[in-house]
LUMPALUM-586532 format. One record per residue (C-alpha): residue number from 1; residue in one letter; x, y negated, z negated. Coordinates in steps of 0.001 Angstrom, whole numbers, plus 524288, in hexadecimal, padded with zeros to 5 digits. Each point is the difference from the previous one (the first is absolute). Layout:
N
<nr NUM | rest A | u X | v Y | w Z>
...
END
This chain:
301
<nr 1 | rest X | u B3A4D | v B6DC9 | w 9AFA7>
<nr 2 | rest X | u 7FA76 | v 7FBC5 | w 7F3B0>
<nr 3 | rest X | u 7F9CF | v 7F29C | w 80664>
<nr 4 | rest X | u 7FBB1 | v 807E6 | w 80B08>
<nr 5 | rest X | u 7F7E0 | v 807B4 | w 7F5A2>
<nr 6 | rest X | u 7FB6B | v 7F716 | w 7F8E0>
<nr 7 | rest X | u 7FAA8 | v 7F839 | w 80D14>
<nr 8 | rest X | u 7F871 | v 80AFB | w 8047D>
<nr 9 | rest X | u 7F98E | v 801B2 | w 7F119>
<nr 10 | rest X | u 7FCF7 | v 7F10C | w 80157>
<nr 11 | rest X | u 7F9AC | v 80159 | w 80E02>
<nr 12 | rest X | u 7F810 | v 80CD5 | w 7FF21>
<nr 13 | rest X | u 7F689 | v 7FC43 | w 7F659>
<nr 14 | rest X | u 7FD49 | v 7F19F | w 808AB>
<nr 15 | rest X | u 7FF82 | v 80A29 | w 80C4E>
<nr 16 | rest X | u 7F592 | v 80852 | w 7F914>
<nr 17 | rest X | u 7F7E2 | v 7F417 | w 7FC74>
<nr 18 | rest X | u 7FFA8 | v 7F96D | w 80D46>
<nr 19 | rest X | u 7FC87 | v 80CF4 | w 8063B>
<nr 20 | rest X | u 7F41E | v 80177 | w 7F57C>
<nr 21 | rest X | u 7FC54 | v 7F065 | w 80325>
<nr 22 | rest X | u 7FEF6 | v 80457 | w 80ECA>
<nr 23 | rest X | u 7F8BF | v 80BAC | w 7FFD5>
<nr 24 | rest X | u 7F285 | v 7FA4B | w 7FC0C>
<nr 25 | rest X | u 800D5 | v 7F507 | w 808A7>
<nr 26 | rest X | u 80201 | v 808FF | w 80C52>
<nr 27 | rest X | u 7F52F | v 8091E | w 7FB54>
<nr 28 | rest X | u 7F732 | v 7F435 | w 7FFC3>
<nr 29 | rest X | u 80605 | v 7FB37 | w 80E15>
<nr 30 | rest X | u 7FB18 | v 80C82 | w 80577>
<nr 31 | rest X | u 7F2DC | v 801D5 | w 7F9F1>
<nr 32 | rest X | u 7F73E | v 7F728 | w 808AF>
<nr 33 | rest X | u 80681 | v 80701 | w 80B2A>
<nr 34 | rest X | u 7FAFC | v 80E77 | w 7F9B1>
<nr 35 | rest X | u 7F1EF | v 7F9DB | w 7FDCA>
<nr 36 | rest X | u 7FDFD | v 7F94B | w 80CB0>
<nr 37 | rest X | u 7FCE1 | v 80BDF | w 8083D>
<nr 38 | rest X | u 7F723 | v 80330 | w 7F639>
<nr 39 | rest X | u 7F7FB | v 7F2CB | w 80162>
<nr 40 | rest X | u 800AD | v 800EF | w 80F50>
<nr 41 | rest X | u 7F8E8 | v 80D7A | w 7FE97>
<nr 42 | rest X | u 7F670 | v 7FC56 | w 7F7BD>
<nr 43 | rest X | u 7F932 | v 7F21C | w 80214>
<nr 44 | rest X | u 7F7F5 | v 7FA1D | w 7F5C1>
<nr 45 | rest X | u 7F155 | v 7FFD9 | w 80514>
<nr 46 | rest X | u 7F8C2 | v 7F44D | w 80434>
<nr 47 | rest X | u 7F734 | v 7F841 | w 7F669>
<nr 48 | rest X | u 7F3D6 | v 7FD2C | w 80855>
<nr 49 | rest X | u 8007A | v 80E75 | w 80648>
<nr 50 | rest X | u 7F1EB | v 80610 | w 7FE50>
<nr 51 | rest X | u 7FF44 | v 80E19 | w 7F73D>
<nr 52 | rest X | u 7FDFF | v 80A56 | w 80847>
<nr 53 | rest X | u 7F1E4 | v 80646 | w 7FBE3>
<nr 54 | rest X | u 7FEDF | v 80F19 | w 801B7>
<nr 55 | rest X | u 7F10A | v 8034E | w 8028C>
<nr 56 | rest X | u 7FABD | v 80A59 | w 7F636>
<nr 57 | rest X | u 7FA3F | v 80A5B | w 8057D>
<nr 58 | rest X | u 7F272 | v 801D2 | w 800F8>
<nr 59 | rest X | u 7F88B | v 808E0 | w 7F53B>
<nr 60 | rest X | u 7F6CD | v 8059B | w 80A49>
<nr 61 | rest X | u 7FEDD | v 7FF16 | w 80ECF>
<nr 62 | rest X | u 7F64E | v 7F56B | w 8052D>
<nr 63 | rest X | u 7F5C2 | v 80420 | w 80984>
<nr 64 | rest X | u 801EC | v 7FEE8 | w 80E47>
<nr 65 | rest X | u 7F5B5 | v 7F5FC | w 801BF>
<nr 66 | rest X | u 8033F | v 7FD07 | w 80EE7>
<nr 67 | rest X | u 7FA97 | v 80DA7 | w 8030D>
<nr 68 | rest X | u 7F417 | v 7FFEA | w 7F75C>
<nr 69 | rest X | u 7FBF8 | v 7F3C6 | w 80791>
<nr 70 | rest X | u 7F601 | v 8000D | w 80C5C>
<nr 71 | rest X | u 80609 | v 7F9C4 | w 80C74>
<nr 72 | rest X | u 7F3F9 | v 7FCCB | w 8055D>
<nr 73 | rest X | u 7F76F | v 7F66A | w 7F84E>
<nr 74 | rest X | u 7F5A7 | v 7FDAD | w 80956>
<nr 75 | rest X | u 7F313 | v 80330 | w 7FD03>
<nr 76 | rest X | u 7FE6C | v 80D02 | w 808B1>
<nr 77 | rest X | u 80DEB | v 80335 | w 7F984>
<nr 78 | rest X | u 7F9E2 | v 7FC85 | w 7F257>
<nr 79 | rest X | u 7F3C3 | v 80879 | w 803EC>
<nr 80 | rest X | u 8083D | v 80AED | w 803A5>
<nr 81 | rest X | u 80964 | v 80065 | w 7F3EC>
<nr 82 | rest X | u 7F52D | v 7FD93 | w 7F6E6>
<nr 83 | rest X | u 7F870 | v 80BA4 | w 7F6A6>
<nr 84 | rest X | u 7F690 | v 80826 | w 804DF>
<nr 85 | rest X | u 7F50A | v 7F9E9 | w 7F824>
<nr 86 | rest X | u 80271 | v 7F2E5 | w 803A6>
<nr 87 | rest X | u 80010 | v 8045E | w 80E96>
<nr 88 | rest X | u 7F3BC | v 8051F | w 7FE18>
<nr 89 | rest X | u 7FB41 | v 7F24A | w 7F9AC>
<nr 90 | rest X | u 806E4 | v 7F962 | w 80D73>
<nr 91 | rest X | u 7F822 | v 8081E | w 809AC>
<nr 92 | rest X | u 7F439 | v 8001D | w 7F91D>
<nr 93 | rest X | u 80124 | v 7F0F5 | w 7FF52>
<nr 94 | rest X | u 8032B | v 7FF1B | w 80E92>
<nr 95 | rest X | u 7F42C | v 80900 | w 8045D>
<nr 96 | rest X | u 7F7DE | v 7F75B | w 7F823>
<nr 97 | rest X | u 8051A | v 7F331 | w 8075C>
<nr 98 | rest X | u 7FF33 | v 806C3 | w 80CC1>
<nr 99 | rest X | u 7F10B | v 80400 | w 7FCD1>
<nr 100 | rest X | u 7FD05 | v 7F20E | w 7FC01>
<nr 101 | rest X | u 803E2 | v 7F9BE | w 80CF8>
<nr 102 | rest X | u 7FA2C | v 80A58 | w 809A2>
<nr 103 | rest X | u 7F2AE | v 7FD5A | w 7F624>
<nr 104 | rest X | u 8035A | v 7F134 | w 80230>
<nr 105 | rest X | u 8008B | v 8019F | w 80F9D>
<nr 106 | rest X | u 7F4BD | v 80960 | w 80163>
<nr 107 | rest X | u 7F6D6 | v 7F799 | w 7F6BB>
<nr 108 | rest X | u 80387 | v 7F2C4 | w 80598>
<nr 109 | rest X | u 7FD79 | v 804BB | w 80E18>
<nr 110 | rest X | u 7F3E6 | v 805E5 | w 7FC64>
<nr 111 | rest X | u 7FAC6 | v 7F4CC | w 7F850>
<nr 112 | rest X | u 80400 | v 7F6B5 | w 80BF7>
<nr 113 | rest X | u 7F6F8 | v 8085E | w 80934>
<nr 114 | rest X | u 7F512 | v 8012B | w 7F752>
<nr 115 | rest X | u 8000F | v 7F128 | w 7FCA0>
<nr 116 | rest X | u 80146 | v 7FC70 | w 80D4E>
<nr 117 | rest X | u 7F4D2 | v 809E6 | w 8035C>
<nr 118 | rest X | u 7F5C1 | v 7FAA5 | w 7F5E0>
<nr 119 | rest X | u 802C6 | v 7F22F | w 8041E>
<nr 120 | rest X | u 7FC48 | v 8024A | w 80EF2>
<nr 121 | rest X | u 7F49C | v 80923 | w 7F9BA>
<nr 122 | rest X | u 7FC2B | v 7F4AA | w 7F7A6>
<nr 123 | rest X | u 7FFB2 | v 7F4BA | w 80BFB>
<nr 124 | rest X | u 7F6CF | v 80A58 | w 80838>
<nr 125 | rest X | u 7F863 | v 800EA | w 7F4FB>
<nr 126 | rest X | u 7FE63 | v 7F13F | w 7FE40>
<nr 127 | rest X | u 7FC0E | v 7FDF5 | w 80E12>
<nr 128 | rest X | u 7F6DF | v 809F4 | w 8011E>
<nr 129 | rest X | u 7F236 | v 7FCD9 | w 7FF03>
<nr 130 | rest X | u 7F8A5 | v 80D66 | w 7FF3A>
<nr 131 | rest X | u 80449 | v 80C73 | w 7F9E3>
<nr 132 | rest X | u 7FFAD | v 8075B | w 80B71>
<nr 133 | rest X | u 809C9 | v 7F642 | w 8072D>
<nr 134 | rest X | u 808F6 | v 8081F | w 7F726>
<nr 135 | rest X | u 7FB26 | v 80AA0 | w 7FB42>
<nr 136 | rest X | u 80551 | v 807B9 | w 80B8E>
<nr 137 | rest X | u 80C27 | v 7F859 | w 8038A>
<nr 138 | rest X | u 805F1 | v 8003C | w 7F0F2>
<nr 139 | rest X | u 7FB2B | v 80D2C | w 7FCAC>
<nr 140 | rest X | u 80D25 | v 80598 | w 803E0>
<nr 141 | rest X | u 807EA | v 7F58E | w 7FA07>
<nr 142 | rest X | u 80BA2 | v 80413 | w 7F964>
<nr 143 | rest X | u 7FB24 | v 7F7A1 | w 7F3F9>
<nr 144 | rest X | u 7F423 | v 7FB7E | w 80165>
<nr 145 | rest X | u 7FA7A | v 80BFE | w 805A4>
<nr 146 | rest X | u 7FD01 | v 807EB | w 7F3CB>
<nr 147 | rest X | u 7FA61 | v 7F3A8 | w 7FAC7>
<nr 148 | rest X | u 7F5B7 | v 7FD61 | w 80D2E>
<nr 149 | rest X | u 7FE94 | v 80EF8 | w 7FF64>
<nr 150 | rest X | u 7FA4E | v 8014B | w 7F346>
<nr 151 | rest X | u 7F807 | v 7F368 | w 80145>
<nr 152 | rest X | u 7F97E | v 80540 | w 80AEE>
<nr 153 | rest X | u 7FCDF | v 80E0E | w 7FB69>
<nr 154 | rest X | u 7F9DC | v 7FA7D | w 7F3AF>
<nr 155 | rest X | u 7F6FD | v 7F700 | w 8092D>
<nr 156 | rest X | u 7FDB4 | v 80C9B | w 807D2>
<nr 157 | rest X | u 7FC34 | v 80803 | w 7F3B0>
<nr 158 | rest X | u 7F81B | v 7F4BC | w 7FB1D>
<nr 159 | rest X | u 7F9C0 | v 7FEFC | w 80BFF>
<nr 160 | rest X | u 7F182 | v 80252 | w 7F92F>
<nr 161 | rest X | u 8013E | v 7F7D7 | w 7F5D3>
<nr 162 | rest X | u 8066D | v 7F2C2 | w 80425>
<nr 163 | rest X | u 7FD85 | v 7F80C | w 7F291>
<nr 164 | rest X | u 80A5F | v 7F469 | w 80149>
<nr 165 | rest X | u 803F4 | v 80115 | w 7F1DB>
<nr 166 | rest X | u 80216 | v 80E94 | w 80061>
<nr 167 | rest X | u 80649 | v 80177 | w 80B9A>
<nr 168 | rest X | u 80A42 | v 7F605 | w 7FCF6>
<nr 169 | rest X | u 80251 | v 80416 | w 7F3F7>
<nr 170 | rest X | u 803DF | v 81099 | w 80511>
<nr 171 | rest X | u 8063C | v 7F8D6 | w 809EE>
<nr 172 | rest X | u 8098B | v 7F6DB | w 7F6E1>
<nr 173 | rest X | u 80292 | v 80C91 | w 7F7A9>
<nr 174 | rest X | u 80417 | v 8083B | w 80AC2>
<nr 175 | rest X | u 807A7 | v 7F43D | w 804BF>
<nr 176 | rest X | u 806B4 | v 7FE76 | w 7F23E>
<nr 177 | rest X | u 80467 | v 80E9B | w 7FF20>
<nr 178 | rest X | u 80740 | v 7FEFE | w 80CBF>
<nr 179 | rest X | u 8069E | v 7F3C4 | w 7FAEF>
<nr 180 | rest X | u 8063F | v 807F1 | w 7F5DE>
<nr 181 | rest X | u 80300 | v 80C44 | w 806F8>
<nr 182 | rest X | u 80800 | v 7F68D | w 809E0>
<nr 183 | rest X | u 805C3 | v 7F81E | w 7F53C>
<nr 184 | rest X | u 8038D | v 80CB5 | w 7F9D1>
<nr 185 | rest X | u 8056B | v 80637 | w 80B67>
<nr 186 | rest X | u 80781 | v 7F305 | w 80532>
<nr 187 | rest X | u 805FC | v 800BD | w 7F237>
<nr 188 | rest X | u 8052C | v 80E17 | w 7FF2F>
<nr 189 | rest X | u 80F0F | v 80280 | w 7FFA0>
<nr 190 | rest X | u 800B0 | v 7F235 | w 7F809>
<nr 191 | rest X | u 80017 | v 806C0 | w 7F43B>
<nr 192 | rest X | u 80E0A | v 80726 | w 8037D>
<nr 193 | rest X | u 805DF | v 7F27A | w 7FE2C>
<nr 194 | rest X | u 7F9C9 | v 7FBC0 | w 7F4F7>
<nr 195 | rest X | u 80508 | v 80DC7 | w 7F9B5>
<nr 196 | rest X | u 80EBA | v 7FE6C | w 8063C>
<nr 197 | rest X | u 800BE | v 7F200 | w 7FB2E>
<nr 198 | rest X | u 7FB69 | v 8038A | w 7F1D2>
<nr 199 | rest X | u 809F7 | v 80C0F | w 7FF16>
<nr 200 | rest X | u 80ADF | v 7FC1F | w 8079D>
<nr 201 | rest X | u 807D7 | v 7F905 | w 7F6EC>
<nr 202 | rest X | u 7FEE7 | v 80894 | w 7F5B9>
<nr 203 | rest X | u 80320 | v 80BFF | w 8087A>
<nr 204 | rest X | u 80D2B | v 7F67B | w 802CC>
<nr 205 | rest X | u 8017F | v 7FDE9 | w 7F284>
<nr 206 | rest X | u 800D2 | v 80E4E | w 7FBDA>
<nr 207 | rest X | u 80A35 | v 80315 | w 80ACE>
<nr 208 | rest X | u 8079E | v 7F3D6 | w 7FB90>
<nr 209 | rest X | u 7FF33 | v 8050D | w 7F14A>
<nr 210 | rest X | u 803F7 | v 80D7D | w 804E6>
<nr 211 | rest X | u 80B98 | v 7FAB7 | w 80705>
<nr 212 | rest X | u 80364 | v 7F796 | w 7F460>
<nr 213 | rest X | u 800EC | v 80C7D | w 7F76C>
<nr 214 | rest X | u 807B5 | v 806D1 | w 809B8>
<nr 215 | rest X | u 808B2 | v 7F625 | w 80013>
<nr 216 | rest X | u 80338 | v 80104 | w 7EFD3>
<nr 217 | rest X | u 8000B | v 80D7E | w 8004F>
<nr 218 | rest X | u 80A5E | v 7FEE9 | w 80964>
<nr 219 | rest X | u 807F6 | v 7F660 | w 7F86B>
<nr 220 | rest X | u 7FEEA | v 80B0A | w 7F50E>
<nr 221 | rest X | u 804EF | v 809E4 | w 80754>
<nr 222 | rest X | u 80BAE | v 7F85C | w 805F7>
<nr 223 | rest X | u 802E7 | v 7F982 | w 7F3BC>
<nr 224 | rest X | u 802A4 | v 7F1C6 | w 80600>
<nr 225 | rest X | u 7F77D | v 7F46B | w 800B8>
<nr 226 | rest X | u 80705 | v 7FA0F | w 80AEE>
<nr 227 | rest X | u 7F679 | v 7F78F | w 80842>
<nr 228 | rest X | u 80287 | v 80539 | w 80CAF>
<nr 229 | rest X | u 7FCBA | v 80E60 | w 7FAEA>
<nr 230 | rest X | u 7F32E | v 7FB84 | w 7FDA7>
<nr 231 | rest X | u 7FBC1 | v 7F66C | w 808AC>
<nr 232 | rest X | u 7FB6F | v 809C0 | w 809E3>
<nr 233 | rest X | u 7F5FE | v 8055C | w 7F890>
<nr 234 | rest X | u 7FB48 | v 7F3B5 | w 7FB7E>
<nr 235 | rest X | u 7FFAC | v 7FAFD | w 80F02>
<nr 236 | rest X | u 7F884 | v 80D63 | w 8042B>
<nr 237 | rest X | u 7F6A6 | v 7FE10 | w 7F575>
<nr 238 | rest X | u 7FD68 | v 7F20C | w 803A9>
<nr 239 | rest X | u 7FE88 | v 8030A | w 80D79>
<nr 240 | rest X | u 7F3DA | v 807C4 | w 7FB8F>
<nr 241 | rest X | u 7F995 | v 7F3A9 | w 7F8D2>
<nr 242 | rest X | u 80240 | v 7F916 | w 80E02>
<nr 243 | rest X | u 7F8B0 | v 80A2E | w 80680>
<nr 244 | rest X | u 7F5FA | v 7FFCC | w 7F697>
<nr 245 | rest X | u 7FD0F | v 7F087 | w 80052>
<nr 246 | rest X | u 80196 | v 8046D | w 80FE5>
<nr 247 | rest X | u 7F47A | v 8086E | w 80005>
<nr 248 | rest X | u 7F73A | v 7F85A | w 7F65E>
<nr 249 | rest X | u 8017A | v 7F162 | w 802B1>
<nr 250 | rest X | u 7FA3D | v 8025A | w 80E89>
<nr 251 | rest X | u 7F6A5 | v 80926 | w 7FB21>
<nr 252 | rest X | u 7F9E4 | v 7F5C4 | w 7F677>
<nr 253 | rest X | u 80112 | v 7F4E7 | w 8098D>
<nr 254 | rest X | u 7F9C8 | v 808F6 | w 80A4E>
<nr 255 | rest X | u 7F362 | v 80665 | w 7F7DE>
<nr 256 | rest X | u 7FCDB | v 7EF6B | w 7FD24>
<nr 257 | rest X | u 80089 | v 7FDA1 | w 80D9F>
<nr 258 | rest X | u 7F699 | v 809F8 | w 803A7>
<nr 259 | rest X | u 7F7E3 | v 7FE3F | w 7F465>
<nr 260 | rest X | u 7FD47 | v 7F294 | w 8064B>
<nr 261 | rest X | u 7FFB6 | v 80516 | w 80DAF>
<nr 262 | rest X | u 7F4F6 | v 80B2A | w 7FB75>
<nr 263 | rest X | u 7F816 | v 7F410 | w 7F8B7>
<nr 264 | rest X | u 80034 | v 7F8FA | w 80D3C>
<nr 265 | rest X | u 7FAF6 | v 80D62 | w 80876>
<nr 266 | rest X | u 7F5F6 | v 800FE | w 7F6E7>
<nr 267 | rest X | u 7FB77 | v 7F291 | w 800D8>
<nr 268 | rest X | u 7FFA1 | v 801F6 | w 80E49>
<nr 269 | rest X | u 7F73B | v 80B35 | w 7FDE7>
<nr 270 | rest X | u 7F6B2 | v 7F87A | w 7F807>
<nr 271 | rest X | u 7FFB1 | v 7F5F3 | w 808F5>
<nr 272 | rest X | u 7FC90 | v 80969 | w 80B74>
<nr 273 | rest X | u 7F4D6 | v 80641 | w 7F5E5>
<nr 274 | rest X | u 7FB16 | v 7F229 | w 7FFC8>
<nr 275 | rest X | u 7FFB4 | v 7FEED | w 80DB3>
<nr 276 | rest X | u 7F803 | v 80C02 | w 80237>
<nr 277 | rest X | u 7F6BD | v 7FCC1 | w 7F583>
<nr 278 | rest X | u 7FDB1 | v 7F2F4 | w 805CB>
<nr 279 | rest X | u 7FC48 | v 806E9 | w 80CD7>
<nr 280 | rest X | u 7F6D3 | v 80771 | w 7FAB0>
<nr 281 | rest X | u 7F987 | v 7F6D1 | w 7F8DD>
<nr 282 | rest X | u 7FD9B | v 7F8A4 | w 80BA8>
<nr 283 | rest X | u 7FB05 | v 80BDB | w 807A8>
<nr 284 | rest X | u 7F847 | v 8039E | w 7F417>
<nr 285 | rest X | u 7F80F | v 7F1C4 | w 7FF5F>
<nr 286 | rest X | u 7FE3F | v 7FF78 | w 80EF4>
<nr 287 | rest X | u 7FAC9 | v 80EE6 | w 80028>
<nr 288 | rest X | u 809C3 | v 80416 | w 80944>
<nr 289 | rest X | u 80084 | v 80CD0 | w 7F8A4>
<nr 290 | rest X | u 7F0F4 | v 8023C | w 800EF>
<nr 291 | rest X | u 800DB | v 7FFC0 | w 80EF1>
<nr 292 | rest X | u 80BDD | v 80834 | w 80094>
<nr 293 | rest X | u 7F905 | v 809A5 | w 7F7E1>
<nr 294 | rest X | u 7F42A | v 7FF43 | w 80952>
<nr 295 | rest X | u 809A9 | v 80259 | w 80BEC>
<nr 296 | rest X | u 805BC | v 80BD2 | w 7FA90>
<nr 297 | rest X | u 7F2B4 | v 8056E | w 7FBC6>
<nr 298 | rest X | u 7FAFB | v 7FDEF | w 80E1D>
<nr 299 | rest X | u 80D0A | v 805E1 | w 805F8>
<nr 300 | rest X | u 7FFCD | v 80CBE | w 7F57F>
<nr 301 | rest X | u 7F127 | v 800D8 | w 80611>
END
């Protein structure tokens, strides 16, 4: 009995020490199994992954530019969307352009017909031998008729005083006044071309300045400097300048052209007057007007 008790007392501390040594090993063996689910549940983030950027909320809402832009940027569409002042400028310039082309057409036809008629009258005066040969045939002529009638009237009024020098001077004075009147009549209406050519660019520039001013006012109201908002207004303003040039350039060219044509027409009038004076001078030297006056006096008796 005593021997068994002693054995128990000897082995009890050894068994207790062995249990204490085995307990930490078993805990260490179970620790990876407990941490494994946690590792599988939350994998580490990849190294090269891009960071997620959360956009910041805007401080104020952006204007809806697409609703404010005109969809039709053709010349007609820009005219319809322009300011009332710019529209008035465009309409005035368009009317000036139409008036310019109308004057050009009318005066071109008139000048061509008058020059052709004067050339025919000058040829008839050059072929005539006596004043009586053309006095009746050209009295109703469209262009030279006034010159012929004026010379014949002066011959009739000077029937009692057929002094060669005085008669020629009086006829030359009449013909000179008729030449000036014909030149003024032919150039009538071309002053509008000069006015349009001088003022149309400045009128178009006024429309441009007004349209650009409205564009800057729109910038201040919309609080944006986006070019898409400003561009339509600037395009409408520049359209006014384009119309001003379209009206002015042809007007200047036509005015210069009519000035040269009128100078040629006046030269033809001078040639017709010179031909009339030559015929009258020949008949005066021949004494034809004396016999003519005698025939008229005898017919009157």
